[in-house]
N, C-alpha and C positions, 0 to 999 in steps of 0.2 A: 456575106459569104466569107469575106476575108477574116472576120473575127472567129467564125467557126473553124476555119483552117488553122489559125493560130492556136486555138484551144486544143484541137486534136494533135497538132504537132507538139505542143507543150506537154501534153500528157505522155506522148510516146517518147520524146527526147528528154523529158524531165527538166525543162528550163526552170531555173530558180525563180524567175519573176512570176511565172504562172502556176508553178507546181509546189505544193506544200504537203509533205508526207504526214504531217500532224493531223491533217484533215481526213485521212484515210482511217476508217474504223476497223480495228482488229481486236480479237479477244485479248491479245497481249497488251494493247494500249489500255484496255479497261482494268486489267490487273495492275498495270504500271501506275495508274492514277492513285490507286489505294496504297500501293507500296511506297511510293515516293514520299508520302507524308509521314510514314511511321518508321522507316528503316534508319539504322544508325548512320553516322557520318562516314564511317570507314567502308561503307557498302556503295557499290555502283550498281544500279539496276537500270537495264535498258532492253529494248526490243530489237530483235534481228528478224524482221518479217513478222511471222506469227510465233516466234520462239522467244522465250524470256531468258535473259542472261543476268546472273547475279555474280558479281565479283566482290570478294571480301578480302581486304588487305589488313595486315597487321593483326593477326589473331592473338588474343590475350593468353598465350601459352608460353611459359618460360623456354628460353633457347636450349637449356640443358635438361629438359624433361626426360624422364626415364622411358615412359611409354608414349612417345610423341605421336606415333601412328594411331594408337588407340584414342588419344585425346582429340586428334584431328577428326577422326571418324565420328566421335561423339558430338563435336562441334558441328559437323556437317549435318548430322541427323537433327540436332536442335535447330539449326538454321532452316532446314527444309520444313520442319514442323511450324516454325515461326511464319514462314511465307504462306503455308497452307492455312494457318489460322487468320492471317491478315486479309488474304484475298477472298473475293466472293466465290463460293463454290461453283456456281453455274458457269461463271466466266473462266475460271482456272481450268475446268475440265476441257474447255475448248482450245486451250493453248496446246500447240503441238508438242514442243519439247521445252523443258526447263533445264538450263545449264548453270551449274555452280562451279566457282573457282575459288578455293581457299588458299591463301598464300601465307606461308610462315618462312622464317629465315632459313630453315633447313629442308622444308618439304612443301610441295605444291600438290594439291588434290583437285582434279577436274572430275566432275560428276555430271551425268546426263540422265534424265528421266522424262517421262511423259507427264503432261498436266493432269491427266485422269488418275495417275498413280499417286501423285503428290497430294491430291485432295484427301486421300484416305488417312494421311498422317495427322490431320486435324482431329480425328475422332479416336485414334488408337491411343490407349493409355498404358497397356502392359508392355514393358521393355522387350520381352521375348517376341511379342507379336510385331513390334516395331522393327526389331532386328531381322526377322524372317521376311517381312514386307520389303525392307530396304535391300536385302540380299537378292530377292527375286526380281526387283523392278529397277534398280539403279545400276548403271554401268560406271565404273570408277577407273581412273588412270592416275597413277602417282608419278611424280617427278622429284628426284632428290637433287637439291642444289649442290 
């Protein structure tokens, strides 16, 4: 009886000795397993509950670029399509939200979309279709440094 009591309290209070979040299965963890093997080193990929977070540092765009905003949005679209192609479609559809953060010396872009919308980027080939899809499904916030 005492062991059952300890087990129930450890789940509720999340004691480190008895509780391990890695053993809890979520769709985000399934996507994370595939992504961790293939993403570049300047990416951080992690789960926030059932939400996937992708943080990309040091974008390869010159600091004095004329169209920095345009180039950053193009990088964002390419990175979203990269994640959509790497992840398993069935599992990525079940992820609630996918959050991207692109950091440059002059500009930071935060973007949020749902997993079911990012899956469609794996099959779209026409740039106009990609642009309209991103405009209707992705919410973006910019921060100037």
